[in-house]
N, C-alpha and C positions, 0 to 999 in steps of 0.2 A: 504494500500500500504506500502510495505516495502522500506527500503532504496535502496535495490538492484533494484527494479522496477523503482524507480525514476531516478537512475543512468542510467539505460537502455534507458529511455525516453529522458533524456538529451543528451546522446551519439548519439541516433538515430536522434535527432533534429539537432545536429551539423553536422552529416553526410549528412543530407538532404540539409542543407544550403551550405555545401561545394560542393555538387554535382551541385546545382543550380548555384553557382558561377563559377564552371568549365564550365558549358554549356554557360553561358553568355560570358565568356572570349573567348571560342571557336568561338561563333557567331561573336563577335567583331573582332577577328583576321581574320575571313573569309571575313567580310565586308570591313575591312580596306585595303585589298589587291586589291579591285576593284576601289579604289579612284583614280581619275585622277585630279591632281592639278598642276597648273602652276604659276610661278612668271613671270610677263610680265613687262619688263623695256623699256620705250621709249628711243630711241637713236637719236641724232643729231650730225653728224660729217662731216668732210671734208676728202674725200679719195684722196690721192695724188697718181698719177700713174706715174711711172718712175723708174730710177735706182739711184745708189749712186752719179752719176755725176750731176743729176739735175731732177727737176720735169718736166714731159712732159705735164701733164694735171691734173686737179683737178675737183672733183665732190662733190657737197653738197648733203648729204644723210639724209633722215629721215626714221625711221623704228622702229623695236622692237627686243629686245633680249628675247627669250622665254626659261625659265629654267623649267625642269620637276622636281617638288618637291613632286610628288605623290609617290605611292608605286609600280608602274608598268610601263613598257615601253609602249609607245603609238605612234600614228601617227598624224601629223598635215596635214589636207586635204586642208585647204585654209586659207588665211589671207587677210586683207585689212583694209579699213577705214570704221568705223561704223558711219552711218548717223542717222538711226532710226531703230525701230523694223522691219519695212517693207522694208527698203532699206539699203544696204551696198555696198560700192564700193570695189569689190573683185579685189585685185591686182594680185593675183597668184592663179590659179586653178590647184591644184595638183591632177591629176587623179589617179586612183588606181595603175598605173604603176610607177608613179613618186612621190607619196606622201612621205613626210619626216618623217622618224622614229626618235623619240627622246627618248633616254634611260633615266633611272632614274638618277637624278643628272647631266644630260647633258644639253647642251643648243644649240639653233639654232638662227641664226640671219636672219631676213627678212628685206629687205631695198628697198627703192625706191628713185629715183633721185628727188630732190626738185622741179624743174620746171615742170616736167612731172606730179608729184603728185598734185601740185597746179592746173595745167590746167585741169586735169581730175576731180578734186573735184568741181571746179567752173563751168566748162562747163556741166558736167553730173549730178551734184547733186543739183545745185541751192540752196546752203546753205549760210547762213550769214557768212561773213568773220571773225566776232568777236567770232564765236563759237570755243570751244576748240576742238582740234584734238583728235579723239578716234580711236584706232586700235582694231581689233578683230582677233582671231584665231578660227578655228573650228577643233575639234579633230575627231578621227575616229568614235566616237559614235554620231556625229552630234551636240554635245554641243558647244555653242559659248561662248568664254571667251573674255571679253571686258576690255580694259585698257584706261582710260581717261588720257590725257597728260596735261602738263602745256602749251604746244604750242597752239597758236591760228592759225587758217587757214591763216590769213593775214600774219603771220610770214613766210609763204612759198613763198611769192612774191619774 
């Protein structure tokens, strides 16, 4: 083998490695576009209803802020309180006509009134009051995303 042949082999090897790297990058870019990822933050706040002259009523609210940190727009089809794998208290059923679209880097807020939430959890779910409150959302592919909060169910009393 001459020096020219060895140089051709080395150049061909580098070209093959470069082609393989380009294929891997292209496949990674294709796959990353399909990722649906959310940041779910629990909220607890008091909403005041009224005008500048004074508060007419107030309502204590629990819920979640959902931020789309994925790479594509998606839809939220339902949300609620996660009890177990087999049982969830669905607070809002968003059918195909009213499901909520969430664009990339956009957010949605889902909320429920404190007393109503507590009554439904205790009466329908038969769960221990010392349990932590967990919320879930379901996206348009049917994948459930769960967020455990620091709030205990007895905090809703």
